[in-house]
N, C-alpha and C positions, 0 to 999 in steps of 0.2 A: 435417421428421422428425428434427430434431436432438434428442438426449437431453440435457436440461438438467443431468443429473448426470454427464455425461462430462467427462473432463479438458479437452478443447478448449472446451467450453461454460463450465466453471468458470473457466478461464483468461481467456476472453472477459469473463466477469462481473467478475473481479478487475481487468482492464484498463479496463473501463468505470468502475469505482469510481475507479481511479487517474486516469483522464482527467477525470472530472467534478470531482474534488477539485482538480485543477490549473486548471480552466477558470473555473468560476463557481458560486455558490450556486444559481442557477437551473438549471444543468445537473445539479447534485446533486439538486435537487428533482424534476426530470423522471425521473431514474433511480430515485429513491425511490418515485415514483408508479407506475413500471412494474415494480418489483421482484417483486411477487407473480406477475404475468403471465409475467415472464421465468423465474422459478423453476418455474412450471407448464408451461413449454415452449410458450407461445403464439407461433406463428410470426410473426404480425403485430407483436406487441410486440418480438420479437427483431429483426426487420428495421428497425423504427423506431428502436430503441435502438442498433443497430449503426451506422446512419447518423448518429445524434446523436453517438455516441462518436467516430466517425471525424472528424466536423466539429470536435468539441472538441479532439481530439488534434492535428489539423492546425492549428487556430488557435493552440494552445500551442506546437507545434513550429516554426511559422513566425513567431512573434512577434519583433518587433525588440528586445524586452527580453531580455537574456541571463538575467536572474533568472527570468523567466517560462518560458523554454525549459528551464532547469535544474530546474524544478519536476517535470518528468517523471521525475526520479530518485526521486520519492517511493516508498519501499518497496523500491527495487531493490538498494540496497547491502546491506541486511539479507538480502534474498532470495538474492543471490549468495553471501554469506558462509555462510548456512545450508545452501544446496545443496552448497557446497564441503566443508562439514564432515560432511554426511550424504549422500554420493553414493548416488543410487538410492532413498533413503528418503523424500524430500520432493518432492511434485509442484510444478510451477512455480506453479500457482494457489495452493496453500497457502503456499508460500514468499512470494509477493508479498503475499498477504493478511496474513500474519503481519508482514511488513515494514511494511505500512501501519498495522497495529495498534500495532506497536512505536514507529514514528515519532510516532503520535498521542499515545502515552503520554509520550514524551520532550517533546513540545510542551506537554502539560499540566504536566509537572514544571517547565518553564521559564516557566510562567504566561503562555503566549501563545495557548493554545487552551483553550476552556471544556470542562469535563468532559462537558457535554451534547453538544457537538459530537463529542468522542471516542466517546461511547456511540452517537451516530448512525452513525458510520463502522462501528463494531462491528456494530450492528444491521443495517445495509444489507448488509454482507458475509454475515451470518448468514441474512438473508432470501433472499439470492441463492444460498445453499447452499454458499458457498466455505468450505472447512474450515480448521481450524488443524492444525498438525502435531503429532505426538506423539513426534517424534524426540528422543532424549536427547542433549543437547549440553553440553559443559563451558563454563561462563560465561566463563572466562578466554580460552579458545580462540575463542569467539564474538566477544568484544570485540576481540581481536587481529585476527581476520579482517576484522571490519567496518572497523577502522582501516586495514588493509592495502588493502582494496578502495577506500576513499576516497583514499588517498595515491597510487593509480595514476592518478587524474585531477586531483589538486590537491595543492598543497603545504600547504594548511590543512585541518584536520579539521572539515569541515562536512557536515551531513546535511540532506536535504530533509525538512522537517517542516511540517505544516499550521498556519497561523495562524488559519484559520477554514474553514468549509465553502466550497470553491471557491477557496481561496488557500493555496498551498504555496510556501515559500521556503527557501533554504539558511540554516542557522543553525549557529553555532559550538557544539560540544559539548565539555564538559570530560571528562577521563578518569574522574573520580569519578561523574558522571552516567551515562556509558556503562556503567561497571562495575556500578553500582547496578541499572540497568535490564536489563542482560543477565543478572545474577544472578536478578532477579525473574522474568524471562521463562523462564529455564531451570528455576527452582524450580516454576513453574506447570505444567510438562509432567506429564501423568499417569504 
């Protein structure tokens, strides 16, 4: 009886996308195939995909490779920065989804992710009904907050970005690239 448009369901959908992007292209494909049923509220599809997402997340979180474990940061730095700058205006699901969209665009700009894969992430989030935020944010403040969030955990400025569907790794970001993309993201808000 879960409402697929409720915030808990939308956050679950966003976390499913994040988990599959970190685990494998096969996991992403399974979520892709189930997306329409999940968005329609099919309880069997929801149970199956929740089980799959928990397995994916557990596999990534318990990996012996630190690089693989760190991939679960995909979208979270941006989401934390965004929510801190617009308290109460941005849902957790929209913030995480926008963080993943933002990271995918950074990866395309670094020429490590294909545009088709970036669009697949966008389309999957859209098919699952996970919205984007309309909060108006200053790009300079957003870039500064993203940097601040990262430096809480590391002495190097690295963000988790996708290299392909099912493969996310930390990558060094330049100040110029971050400024360009935060300005573009902020300008795209309605």
